C-alpha angles and dihedrals in degrees: 000000000000131000122191111218126210112249143144116299100261095048124088103210121185142157121206128188143175109349119013110215134198091252088056090053094047091050092051092050092046090052093045092050091051093050091048090051090057101036139047094214126038124198123197132212112186122180123186132192130185095336106192104165150354126221098248095195090068097054097089093054090047094047090050086060098037103049096066088060087070084078092053099048089123087067093066122086124172121005120191122190122193114187136168094200121073092220093058092049091047091050090049091051089051092050089046089057091052094051099049096166094061119084098236128179131177123210142187119233095260089058093055097116092048089052095048091050093049095049097047090044092236094120141321124102 
């Protein structure tokens, strides 16, 4: 399930929980593309809660849209991931290591406000 969160204009802020559907992924990509069309730098705040599945049939369509973003990595600034599950935090750290030019931080749920402040540039170190 996807919840779009309010944030500043150049931040994609979403919360996903339980099963992630193809429609969720399409909505995220639509919003990301709109932000990229309006801003040179895009920041991402992704919060997850109790992820228990992803709709596998939707992955090919999502990957077709996501892979071209590898050529636009310089357009991404800060990425904050807040996750209540250790495997999501570990996967996010691995992704961070593979994307060294992006400022990437992973947070536990009790650090949510710090994460949001950092990614929006409103505060946080």
